[in-house]
Structures are given as C-alpha cells and as structure tokens.
SESELO-400196 format. One line per 3 residues: for each residue x, y, z of N, C-alpha, C, O. Coordinates in nm, 3 decimals. Atoms other than C-alpha are relative to their C-alpha. Layout:
X Y Z X Y Z X Y Z X Y Z  ...
//
This chain:
-0.102 0.076 -0.057 2.451 1.853 5.069 0.001 -0.064 -0.248 -0.057 -0.157 -0.304  -0.065 0.104 0.147 2.600 1.786 4.622 0.028 -0.140 -0.010 0.097 -0.190 0.079  -0.033 0.144 0.078 2.628 1.446 4.460 0.134 -0.007 0.052 0.172 -0.100 0.122
-0.128 0.056 0.010 2.990 1.520 4.454 0.048 0.005 0.161 0.127 -0.073 0.214  -0.035 -0.007 -0.138 3.025 1.611 4.797 -0.041 -0.095 0.091 0.021 -0.125 0.193  0.027 0.123 -0.087 2.808 1.324 4.925 0.111 -0.121 -0.033 0.142 -0.202 0.054
-0.067 0.072 0.064 3.032 1.129 4.718 0.151 -0.044 0.089 0.191 -0.154 0.127  -0.148 -0.016 -0.068 3.391 1.244 4.888 -0.048 -0.062 0.120 -0.001 -0.173 0.144  0.002 0.079 -0.091 3.206 1.178 5.232 -0.032 -0.118 0.001 0.036 -0.189 0.076
0.012 0.139 0.002 3.074 0.867 5.168 0.149 -0.088 -0.009 0.181 -0.177 0.069  -0.156 0.070 -0.008 3.461 0.760 5.050 0.050 0.015 0.090 0.118 -0.083 0.119  -0.081 0.017 -0.096 3.601 0.890 5.352 -0.063 -0.002 0.140 -0.039 0.071 0.236
0.049 0.088 -0.128 3.382 0.675 5.604 0.037 -0.124 -0.069 0.016 -0.157 -0.186  -0.049 0.090 0.020 3.557 0.371 5.656 -0.093 -0.074 0.148 -0.113 -0.027 0.261  0.121 0.030 -0.107 3.296 0.115 5.840 0.109 -0.117 0.061 0.211 -0.137 -0.005
-0.041 0.095 -0.042 3.428 -0.159 6.047 -0.009 -0.140 -0.009 -0.124 -0.178 -0.025  0.082 0.143 0.013 3.429 -0.536 6.029 0.098 -0.032 -0.165 0.129 0.041 -0.260  -0.084 0.044 0.130 3.637 -0.768 5.768 -0.073 0.017 -0.126 -0.022 0.067 -0.226
0.098 -0.018 0.110 3.332 -0.782 5.541 0.022 0.128 -0.042 0.045 0.120 -0.162  -0.022 -0.108 0.071 3.383 -0.384 5.480 0.127 -0.004 -0.050 0.142 0.019 -0.170  -0.104 -0.047 0.030 3.741 -0.376 5.492 0.021 -0.124 -0.111 0.142 -0.149 -0.103
0.027 0.120 0.114 3.696 -0.679 5.200 -0.052 0.106 -0.118 -0.001 0.143 -0.224  0.064 -0.092 0.141 3.498 -0.461 4.986 0.009 0.110 -0.039 -0.013 0.136 -0.157  -0.054 -0.127 -0.019 3.597 -0.128 5.057 0.127 -0.034 -0.130 0.123 0.022 -0.239
-0.105 0.068 0.069 3.920 -0.314 4.892 0.001 -0.034 -0.108 0.092 -0.026 -0.191  0.001 0.075 0.153 3.780 -0.479 4.619 -0.067 0.133 -0.075 -0.039 0.143 -0.194  0.026 -0.208 0.072 3.627 -0.064 4.513 0.135 0.021 -0.039 0.171 0.028 -0.156
-0.116 -0.108 0.049 3.955 0.074 4.529 0.087 -0.038 -0.083 0.158 0.032 -0.156  -0.081 0.043 0.085 4.114 -0.203 4.379 -0.057 0.011 -0.198 0.006 -0.011 -0.302  0.011 0.007 0.134 3.935 -0.167 4.067 0.014 0.151 -0.110 0.037 0.175 -0.228
-0.016 -0.173 0.000 3.930 0.240 4.098 0.129 0.050 -0.038 0.162 0.133 -0.123  -0.152 0.018 0.084 4.312 0.166 4.095 0.099 -0.074 -0.024 0.213 -0.077 0.021  -0.034 0.128 0.098 4.378 -0.109 3.880 0.161 0.060 -0.025 0.233 0.015 0.063
-0.080 0.025 0.080 4.665 -0.018 3.715 0.109 0.074 0.083 0.225 0.047 0.052  -0.108 -0.050 -0.109 4.865 0.191 4.004 0.021 -0.093 0.111 0.124 -0.093 0.179  -0.022 0.167 -0.082 4.828 -0.132 4.209 0.036 -0.045 -0.013 0.119 -0.089 0.066
-0.081 0.128 0.056 4.918 -0.367 3.974 0.126 0.048 -0.031 0.202 -0.042 0.004  -0.102 -0.049 0.005 5.222 -0.165 3.885 0.138 -0.010 0.158 0.255 -0.048 0.166  -0.069 0.002 -0.117 5.325 -0.117 4.263 0.017 -0.157 0.040 0.125 -0.195 0.085
-0.064 0.128 0.019 5.294 -0.496 4.267 0.048 -0.043 -0.009 0.081 -0.130 0.071  -0.076 0.082 0.126 5.476 -0.596 4.001 0.126 0.055 0.040 0.218 -0.023 0.016  -0.142 -0.062 -0.068 5.782 -0.371 4.163 0.028 -0.055 0.117 0.138 -0.076 0.166
-0.064 0.106 -0.152 5.714 -0.565 4.494 0.031 -0.139 -0.008 0.068 -0.225 0.072  -0.034 0.182 -0.008 5.745 -0.881 4.334 0.115 -0.016 -0.069 0.147 -0.131 -0.099  -0.082 0.008 0.052 6.031 -0.787 4.171 0.097 0.021 0.088 0.204 -0.033 0.059
-0.078 -0.007 -0.083 6.202 -0.694 4.445 0.005 -0.091 0.100 0.108 -0.091 0.168  -0.046 0.113 -0.048 6.134 -1.007 4.631 0.050 -0.139 -0.124 0.058 -0.258 -0.095  -0.075 0.093 0.051 6.278 -1.199 4.366 0.127 -0.073 0.080 0.146 -0.193 0.101
-0.166 0.051 -0.028 6.653 -1.204 4.512 -0.011 -0.101 0.150 0.074 -0.182 0.189  0.062 0.086 -0.121 6.492 -1.367 4.825 -0.015 -0.169 -0.048 0.009 -0.269 0.020  0.018 0.119 -0.008 6.420 -1.648 4.673 0.121 -0.099 -0.140 0.083 -0.182 -0.223
-0.099 0.090 0.068 6.771 -1.788 4.485 0.114 -0.025 0.031 0.223 0.011 -0.013  -0.111 0.051 -0.088 6.944 -1.975 4.738 0.042 -0.114 -0.116 -0.018 -0.165 -0.210  -0.129 0.134 0.072 7.204 -2.231 4.586 -0.064 -0.144 0.055 -0.181 -0.154 0.092
0.039 0.095 -0.068 7.182 -2.562 4.708 0.001 -0.071 0.156 -0.064 -0.156 0.216  -0.043 -0.013 -0.198 7.353 -2.522 5.091 0.081 -0.085 -0.010 0.105 -0.136 0.100  -0.119 0.048 -0.085 7.630 -2.713 5.052 0.117 0.043 -0.074 0.194 -0.039 -0.125
-0.110 -0.080 0.069 7.874 -2.456 4.902 0.002 0.071 0.096 -0.082 0.076 0.186  -0.031 -0.138 0.001 8.069 -2.148 4.978 -0.079 0.060 -0.078 -0.126 0.140 0.003  0.024 -0.062 0.090 7.920 -2.007 4.724 -0.191 0.039 0.056 -0.245 0.150 0.061
0.135 0.032 -0.086 7.547 -2.105 4.891 -0.004 0.039 0.113 -0.101 0.104 0.151  0.033 -0.108 -0.108 7.626 -1.990 5.206 0.018 0.140 -0.015 -0.066 0.200 0.052  -0.029 -0.179 0.041 7.741 -1.605 5.095 -0.110 0.014 -0.053 -0.170 0.115 -0.014
0.111 -0.099 0.034 7.433 -1.591 4.886 -0.104 -0.032 0.109 -0.199 0.035 0.070  0.080 0.050 -0.073 7.213 -1.728 5.169 0.019 0.143 0.113 -0.078 0.200 0.162  -0.027 -0.110 -0.090 7.394 -1.438 5.396 -0.034 0.127 -0.043 -0.069 0.217 0.033
0.038 -0.068 0.051 7.337 -1.229 5.130 -0.176 0.078 0.012 -0.228 0.187 0.035  0.165 -0.012 -0.032 6.955 -1.288 5.139 -0.046 0.035 0.067 -0.166 0.064 0.061  0.017 -0.014 -0.185 6.982 -1.222 5.515 -0.009 0.153 -0.048 -0.112 0.217 -0.070
-0.011 -0.148 0.003 7.086 -0.890 5.455 -0.075 0.085 -0.096 -0.078 0.208 -0.091  0.097 -0.086 0.100 6.843 -0.807 5.158 -0.102 0.039 0.076 -0.150 0.150 0.100  0.146 0.012 -0.077 6.557 -0.934 5.358 -0.001 0.073 0.076 -0.116 0.100 0.109
0.037 -0.055 -0.154 6.638 -0.720 5.671 0.064 0.167 -0.027 0.040 0.246 0.064  -0.063 -0.113 0.011 6.822 -0.401 5.543 -0.056 0.062 -0.132 -0.031 0.182 -0.142  0.027 -0.054 0.128 6.655 -0.351 5.162 -0.164 -0.017 -0.005 -0.258 0.064 -0.004
0.171 0.007 0.024 6.330 -0.513 5.126 -0.096 0.053 0.088 -0.194 0.111 0.043  0.122 -0.118 -0.050 6.134 -0.357 5.406 -0.027 0.148 -0.076 -0.140 0.195 -0.088  -0.015 -0.144 0.068 6.203 -0.021 5.229 -0.098 -0.011 -0.092 -0.173 0.086 -0.107
0.111 -0.052 0.126 5.977 -0.102 4.930 -0.114 -0.042 0.041 -0.218 0.019 0.019  0.085 0.040 -0.045 5.788 -0.347 5.115 -0.079 0.164 0.073 -0.187 0.191 0.022  0.070 -0.106 -0.068 5.684 0.016 5.357 -0.094 0.063 -0.124 -0.216 0.068 -0.112
-0.006 -0.063 0.096 5.665 0.189 5.017 -0.142 -0.008 -0.025 -0.221 0.085 -0.006  0.079 0.083 0.047 5.410 -0.044 4.892 -0.126 0.026 0.063 -0.231 0.052 0.005  0.147 -0.041 -0.033 5.160 0.013 5.145 -0.015 0.158 0.026 -0.122 0.218 0.038
0.051 -0.155 0.044 5.193 0.368 5.132 -0.059 0.047 -0.058 -0.126 0.148 -0.036  0.088 -0.030 0.174 5.059 0.364 4.783 -0.114 -0.053 0.053 -0.189 0.044 0.064  0.128 0.107 -0.020 4.763 0.112 4.893 -0.038 0.079 0.141 -0.121 0.012 0.202
0.030 -0.051 -0.148 4.720 0.327 5.231 -0.097 0.157 -0.112 -0.218 0.178 -0.101  0.065 -0.097 0.036 4.655 0.666 4.988 -0.065 0.009 -0.087 -0.132 0.110 -0.110  0.120 0.036 0.066 4.470 0.527 4.755 -0.117 -0.061 0.019 -0.203 -0.078 -0.068
0.120 0.075 -0.050 4.228 0.359 4.929 -0.048 0.120 0.049 -0.161 0.129 -0.001  -0.012 -0.142 -0.065 4.215 0.735 5.123 -0.086 0.067 -0.115 -0.198 0.094 -0.070  -0.008 -0.039 0.111 4.148 0.874 4.777 0.051 0.108 0.032 -0.009 0.213 0.056
-0.066 -0.116 0.053 4.441 1.069 4.760 0.093 -0.046 -0.123 0.114 -0.159 -0.169  -0.072 0.043 0.134 4.656 1.107 4.465 0.124 -0.065 0.008 0.195 -0.020 0.098  -0.009 0.052 -0.018 4.852 0.871 4.404 0.120 -0.068 -0.134 0.097 -0.128 -0.239
-0.109 0.042 0.094 5.192 0.799 4.233 0.118 -0.171 0.007 0.175 -0.212 0.108  -0.091 0.114 -0.028 5.404 0.472 4.178 0.122 0.037 0.032 0.181 -0.043 0.106  -0.141 -0.049 -0.089 5.735 0.670 4.263 0.011 0.024 0.116 0.118 0.055 0.169
-0.035 0.003 -0.145 5.640 0.677 4.597 0.005 -0.149 0.061 -0.037 -0.182 0.172  -0.071 0.136 -0.049 5.757 0.336 4.640 0.106 -0.019 0.056 0.147 -0.110 0.129  -0.142 -0.022 -0.041 6.056 0.450 4.691 0.048 0.107 0.095 0.161 0.144 0.128
-0.020 -0.106 -0.112 5.944 0.722 4.946 0.120 -0.012 0.094 0.203 0.070 0.134  -0.076 0.052 -0.196 6.115 0.500 5.260 0.165 0.027 -0.074 0.246 0.003 0.016  -0.139 -0.015 0.017 6.458 0.564 5.100 0.065 0.092 0.094 0.174 0.084 0.149
0.009 -0.142 -0.055 6.396 0.914 5.258 0.025 -0.034 0.144 0.114 0.028 0.202  0.002 0.027 -0.133 6.356 0.766 5.595 0.041 -0.168 0.066 -0.006 -0.253 0.142  -0.057 0.173 0.001 6.576 0.450 5.570 0.004 -0.045 0.129 -0.059 -0.148 0.154
-0.060 0.046 -0.163 6.709 0.422 5.960 -0.199 -0.015 0.060 -0.222 -0.120 0.120  0.047 0.036 -0.094 6.355 0.457 6.098 -0.094 -0.115 -0.071 -0.155 -0.189 0.006  0.035 0.119 0.064 6.211 0.204 5.828 0.049 -0.137 0.075 -0.023 -0.215 0.136
-0.042 0.129 -0.046 6.439 -0.071 5.928 0.005 -0.047 0.143 -0.011 -0.164 0.180  0.048 0.022 -0.149 6.425 -0.018 6.309 -0.160 -0.042 0.013 -0.186 -0.109 0.113  0.189 0.029 0.012 6.016 -0.073 6.262 0.023 -0.151 -0.011 -0.005 -0.234 0.075
0.046 0.141 0.094 6.050 -0.385 6.033 0.158 -0.089 0.137 0.175 -0.207 0.104  -0.055 0.109 -0.059 6.333 -0.552 6.319 -0.042 0.021 0.117 -0.002 -0.059 0.202  0.010 -0.012 -0.139 6.196 -0.418 6.617 -0.171 -0.098 -0.035 -0.191 -0.189 0.044
0.124 0.095 0.005 5.830 -0.597 6.507 0.005 -0.120 -0.068 -0.103 -0.175 -0.091  -0.025 0.137 0.042 5.993 -0.921 6.351 0.068 -0.027 0.173 0.035 -0.133 0.227  -0.067 0.063 -0.134 6.204 -0.929 6.723 -0.121 -0.008 0.063 -0.080 -0.065 0.164
0.080 -0.024 -0.071 5.861 -0.897 6.881 -0.084 -0.115 -0.038 -0.121 -0.201 0.042  0.032 0.133 0.062 5.719 -1.142 6.661 0.066 -0.133 0.060 0.020 -0.220 0.134  -0.122 0.151 -0.024 5.986 -1.416 6.709 0.000 -0.015 0.135 0.006 -0.126 0.186
0.027 0.071 -0.146 5.950 -1.386 7.061 -0.114 -0.064 0.062 -0.122 -0.164 0.133  0.176 0.072 0.038 5.574 -1.437 7.041 0.008 -0.132 -0.008 -0.054 -0.217 0.056  -0.013 0.147 0.120 5.674 -1.730 6.829 0.042 -0.135 0.138 -0.012 -0.239 0.178
-0.063 0.095 -0.041 5.911 -1.874 7.044 -0.084 -0.091 0.137 -0.092 -0.211 0.160  0.069 0.022 -0.123 5.698 -1.857 7.383 -0.140 -0.106 -0.063 -0.179 -0.208 -0.006  0.132 0.092 0.087 5.390 -2.021 7.153 -0.047 0.039 -0.071 -0.088 0.155 -0.063
0.097 -0.081 0.157 5.226 -1.983 6.810 -0.063 0.107 0.009 -0.043 0.212 -0.052  0.138 -0.085 -0.025 4.923 -1.825 6.945 0.089 0.166 0.060 0.089 0.270 -0.005  -0.046 -0.160 -0.051 5.099 -1.510 7.137 0.082 0.042 -0.127 0.098 0.162 -0.144
-0.087 -0.057 0.107 5.321 -1.503 6.810 -0.085 0.039 -0.112 -0.026 0.116 -0.187  0.071 -0.052 0.073 5.025 -1.444 6.583 -0.061 0.062 0.069 -0.147 0.060 -0.019  0.030 -0.073 -0.073 4.880 -1.239 6.818 0.063 0.155 -0.003 0.010 0.258 -0.044
-0.108 -0.135 0.025 5.175 -0.969 6.844 -0.055 0.030 -0.134 -0.131 0.126 -0.145  0.000 -0.051 0.085 5.160 -0.982 6.493 -0.114 0.070 -0.027 -0.110 0.190 -0.050  0.153 -0.106 -0.011 4.783 -0.874 6.478 0.021 0.109 0.018 0.001 0.195 -0.068
-0.019 -0.125 -0.056 4.872 -0.612 6.677 0.067 0.085 -0.021 0.052 0.196 0.030  -0.093 -0.034 0.035 5.169 -0.539 6.502 -0.020 0.108 -0.135 0.046 0.202 -0.179  0.030 0.050 0.153 4.992 -0.546 6.177 0.028 0.153 -0.034 0.107 0.154 -0.128
0.027 -0.126 0.078 4.950 -0.101 6.115 0.126 0.033 0.018 0.136 0.152 -0.010  -0.138 -0.099 -0.021 5.329 -0.018 6.190 0.024 0.104 -0.110 0.026 0.227 -0.107  -0.033 -0.049 0.111 5.409 0.015 5.838 -0.061 0.127 -0.037 0.016 0.215 -0.077
0.050 -0.115 0.023 5.140 0.289 5.785 -0.028 0.118 0.087 -0.080 0.221 0.045  -0.063 -0.078 -0.094 5.223 0.459 6.122 0.138 0.023 -0.047 0.167 0.135 -0.003  -0.166 -0.065 0.008 5.607 0.509 6.014 -0.036 0.103 -0.152 -0.008 0.222 -0.145
-0.009 -0.039 0.148 5.542 0.615 5.632 -0.149 0.068 0.018 -0.188 0.086 -0.097  0.106 -0.100 0.024 5.231 0.808 5.675 -0.057 0.089 0.135 -0.158 0.158 0.118  -0.009 -0.028 -0.119 5.229 0.924 6.024 0.159 0.055 0.055 0.158 0.138 0.146
-0.121 -0.002 0.017 5.583 0.955 6.031 0.060 0.001 0.118 0.152 0.082 0.127  0.010 0.074 -0.105 5.602 0.801 6.376 0.178 -0.072 -0.005 0.219 -0.145 -0.095  -0.144 0.095 -0.030 5.990 0.673 6.501 -0.075 -0.131 0.051 -0.193 -0.148 0.084
0.024 0.199 -0.003 5.980 0.271 6.549 -0.051 -0.034 0.140 -0.104 -0.144 0.156  0.038 0.014 -0.130 5.899 0.292 6.903 -0.094 0.025 0.038 -0.170 -0.028 0.120  0.177 -0.099 -0.025 5.623 0.537 6.881 -0.096 -0.128 -0.118 -0.213 -0.150 -0.088
0.032 0.064 0.151 5.526 0.307 6.548 -0.080 -0.095 0.103 -0.202 -0.100 0.101  0.014 0.157 -0.045 5.510 -0.020 6.786 -0.089 0.015 0.139 -0.135 -0.081 0.201  0.078 -0.032 -0.094 5.330 0.142 7.050 -0.126 0.062 -0.052 -0.228 0.065 0.017
0.117 -0.082 0.047 5.093 0.333 6.838 -0.076 -0.089 -0.042 -0.195 -0.089 -0.012  0.137 0.117 0.047 4.948 0.008 6.651 -0.023 -0.073 0.143 -0.138 -0.049 0.179  -0.013 0.101 -0.161 4.981 -0.217 7.015 -0.110 0.096 0.005 -0.214 0.036 -0.022
0.109 -0.064 -0.079 4.741 0.068 7.122 -0.174 0.008 -0.079 -0.290 0.001 -0.038  0.166 -0.041 0.121 4.462 0.135 6.797 -0.083 -0.116 -0.018 -0.205 -0.128 -0.010  0.055 0.152 -0.011 4.442 -0.240 6.757 -0.090 -0.057 0.142 -0.187 -0.133 0.150
0.067 0.044 -0.167 4.333 -0.296 7.130 -0.144 -0.017 -0.035 -0.210 0.084 -0.061  0.099 0.050 0.025 4.026 -0.501 7.064 -0.057 -0.028 -0.105 -0.174 -0.065 -0.110  0.044 0.056 0.121 4.017 -0.566 6.716 0.122 -0.075 -0.064 0.155 -0.043 -0.178
-0.109 0.065 0.027 4.300 -0.782 6.676 -0.090 -0.171 -0.039 -0.042 -0.270 -0.094  0.071 0.148 0.081 4.055 -1.090 6.588 -0.023 0.026 -0.138 -0.006 -0.058 -0.226  0.045 -0.025 0.111 3.926 -0.856 6.308 0.111 -0.011 -0.112 0.089 -0.013 -0.233
-0.077 -0.031 0.115 4.259 -0.843 6.156 0.115 -0.157 -0.050 0.206 -0.162 -0.133  -0.014 0.117 -0.013 4.330 -1.229 6.215 -0.075 -0.060 -0.081 -0.029 -0.149 -0.152  0.127 0.045 0.099 3.985 -1.293 6.029 0.093 0.054 -0.129 0.164 -0.022 -0.195
-0.063 -0.007 0.167 4.131 -1.105 5.713 0.123 -0.064 -0.032 0.154 -0.124 -0.135  -0.132 0.097 0.121 4.493 -1.231 5.729 -0.045 -0.099 -0.047 -0.040 -0.094 -0.169  0.069 0.100 0.041 4.310 -1.581 5.702 -0.068 0.024 -0.121 -0.022 -0.028 -0.222
0.064 -0.040 0.092 4.074 -1.444 5.481 0.117 -0.010 -0.174 0.114 -0.085 -0.272  -0.063 -0.011 0.081 4.352 -1.313 5.271 0.090 -0.184 -0.028 0.112 -0.175 -0.149  -0.102 0.089 0.009 4.575 -1.663 5.257 -0.124 -0.079 -0.105 -0.085 -0.133 -0.209
0.055 0.073 0.076 4.224 -1.817 5.117 -0.038 0.070 -0.168 -0.089 0.020 -0.269  0.043 -0.091 0.126 4.195 -1.525 4.855 0.130 -0.010 -0.097 0.108 0.014 -0.215  -0.142 0.023 0.033 4.602 -1.592 4.763 -0.015 -0.135 -0.069 -0.005 -0.153 -0.190
0.041 0.170 0.081 4.528 -1.965 4.680 -0.076 0.007 -0.084 -0.053 -0.058 -0.186  0.073 0.026 0.143 4.247 -1.895 4.463 0.030 0.114 -0.133 -0.048 0.123 -0.228  -0.096 -0.068 0.032 4.501 -1.627 4.310 0.066 -0.110 -0.101 0.058 -0.120 -0.224
-0.111 0.122 0.061 4.743 -1.932 4.238 -0.120 -0.100 -0.086 -0.122 -0.140 -0.202  0.122 0.101 0.085 4.433 -2.145 4.150 -0.026 0.036 -0.146 -0.021 -0.056 -0.228  0.022 -0.053 0.076 4.349 -1.892 3.874 0.135 0.022 -0.077 0.200 0.123 -0.048
-0.088 0.001 0.090 4.618 -1.954 3.614 0.144 0.106 0.051 0.204 0.190 -0.016  -0.090 -0.071 -0.071 4.874 -1.818 3.866 -0.026 0.180 -0.034 -0.043 0.273 0.045  -0.013 -0.186 -0.024 4.866 -1.453 3.720 -0.138 0.029 0.097 -0.138 0.146 0.136
0.076 -0.027 -0.090 4.569 -1.454 3.942 0.053 0.092 0.145 -0.006 0.182 0.206  -0.038 -0.042 -0.117 4.803 -1.389 4.229 0.022 0.162 0.021 0.039 0.221 0.127  -0.071 -0.158 0.016 4.891 -1.020 4.115 -0.168 0.051 0.034 -0.170 0.051 0.157
0.118 0.009 -0.070 4.469 -0.936 4.170 0.036 0.014 0.183 0.060 0.106 0.262  -0.006 0.071 -0.132 4.498 -1.125 4.491 0.093 0.104 0.112 0.056 0.130 0.227  -0.113 -0.067 -0.089 4.805 -0.916 4.640 -0.121 0.131 0.010 -0.179 0.181 0.107
0.036 -0.168 -0.026 4.642 -0.594 4.539 -0.141 -0.001 0.046 -0.161 0.115 0.085  0.107 0.049 -0.112 4.287 -0.710 4.712 0.027 0.047 0.136 -0.013 0.130 0.217  -0.064 0.029 -0.156 4.467 -0.786 4.990 0.045 0.071 0.087 0.018 0.079 0.207
-0.041 -0.132 -0.124 4.680 -0.487 5.089 -0.084 0.123 -0.058 -0.020 0.227 -0.041  0.093 -0.069 -0.003 4.391 -0.276 4.977 -0.081 -0.019 0.122 -0.102 0.079 0.193  0.083 -0.031 -0.113 4.163 -0.415 5.256 0.065 -0.003 0.071 -0.010 -0.040 0.161
-0.078 -0.039 -0.144 4.400 -0.371 5.516 0.073 0.105 -0.001 0.146 0.135 0.093  -0.001 -0.163 0.008 4.463 -0.040 5.410 -0.150 0.048 0.068 -0.158 0.101 0.178  0.099 -0.020 -0.027 4.114 0.004 5.432 -0.056 -0.004 0.144 -0.097 0.097 0.201
0.007 0.025 -0.133 4.053 -0.178 5.779 0.062 0.100 0.109 0.005 0.152 0.206  -0.071 -0.159 -0.084 4.367 0.099 5.910 -0.084 0.099 -0.018 -0.090 0.163 0.087  0.061 -0.121 -0.003 4.169 0.354 5.831 -0.136 -0.020 0.025 -0.213 0.073 0.051
0.159 -0.015 -0.097 3.836 0.219 5.945 0.043 0.036 0.158 -0.004 0.129 0.223  -0.051 -0.014 -0.112 4.045 0.160 6.267 -0.021 0.110 0.097 -0.083 0.135 0.200  -0.052 -0.180 -0.016 4.194 0.526 6.260 -0.087 0.052 0.046 -0.078 0.137 0.135
0.088 -0.104 0.011 3.895 0.632 6.233 -0.148 0.054 0.150 -0.241 0.128 0.184  0.078 0.083 -0.189 3.764 0.484 6.605 0.058 0.108 0.092 -0.017 0.130 0.187  -0.069 -0.083 -0.107 4.011 0.754 6.801 0.123 0.022 -0.065 0.134 -0.045 -0.167
-0.119 -0.045 -0.014 4.345 0.892 6.775 0.117 -0.080 0.004 0.128 -0.175 0.081  -0.087 0.143 -0.014 4.640 0.706 6.709 0.111 0.066 0.109 0.140 -0.010 0.202  -0.079 -0.002 -0.100 4.891 0.895 6.917 -0.085 0.041 0.150 -0.205 0.017 0.165
0.065 -0.033 -0.116 4.817 1.027 7.276 -0.050 0.093 0.012 -0.108 0.120 0.117
//
C-alpha cells in the first residue's frame, strides 16, 4: 500500500473514546482551521440576536423577548445544523465550503421539527429530574448530523440517534463535560480563545459521531 493510500486509510479510521475524539478533533482543527474559524464566526454572528433582551419591564422588551424566542426556535437551528455539517465533513476529510452553513435552508422543515422534538424530549427529561434530562441530551446528541448528512426526517433522526448512542451515553457526557472546561479555558485566554475552543469542541463531537457510526449501521 502506498503512503498516500495508507494515510487515507488512517484518516478514515475513527477510534472510540473521549481522548481519541479530542485528539482527532485537535488534528482536524489544525488542518481546517480557517474554514472552521469562519464557520464559528458566522455561527457567533447568528447567536448575537439572542443576547439583545431589554430590561424586561416594557412593552418593547416583551416584544423583543417574543422575537428572540421565535428566532431561537425558527432560524438559529438552521445555522447551527449547517455548522455541524461543515465540521462533520471537515473531520471526515471531505471537501468543505463555508457556504454549506446555509444548506439547512434547503431542508428547513425537517431541521426545525427535529430541533423542536429534541428540545421537547430533553425538557421532559429535565422536568422529571435533571439526570434524565442530561441522559436524553446525550442520547440525542447526534440528531443534527443524521438530519444534515444522512437526510433523515425528524422522527427517524431521533430514533437513529437513540439507537446508535446505546452504550455510548457516558462517552458523550464526558466529552460534553470536557467541553465546558475547554470553553472556560478559552475564555481565560484573553476571551479570543473562545473561538479555537469552540472549533475544537465541535471537531471532537464530529469525530466521536464518526467513531460511533463506524461501529454499526445508522438505520435498521
């Protein structure tokens, strides 16, 4: 086998484990840094309207709150799912274009319904008790990839995420917990470190998803 073929074979091989996901995420972050950085910057711009609440005591503040809620549920998921697709493709070694962050508009209804269904299920878990909510969030962590990359409808994506994460919820939880510390470290490093931190986190989750899906089929 040639060195090029061997490198490609190694690149396509994703090993399970939080450490492996973080390591692979770090490597892919360096290899796709500018594209990933631009994707995170675009995502950050679209997050800005969710942080513009007024003082909460006026009619205008109530209207702004209503608009923010609509934005959170009806627009932001499109960009967020698109960003996840960019990171998934980059980590997998596919050709990546930043404009793919807007691909979700071509699949608007499925993304919005998948996002609402995911939020609803996690909320039910949190109402029962915080730990069931966290567990459900871990089991549904891959819904965005399944909708964007596999083209599954909302219910199929939720069912597939629940199925493929069986036995892996603790890995997803530990990676999520690690992500909190990575983000805090990014804040400490002159604030601008938040962007590399977000890139590393999203790359690591994409790597973990690819490792998990290597273990078996996505659909029955």
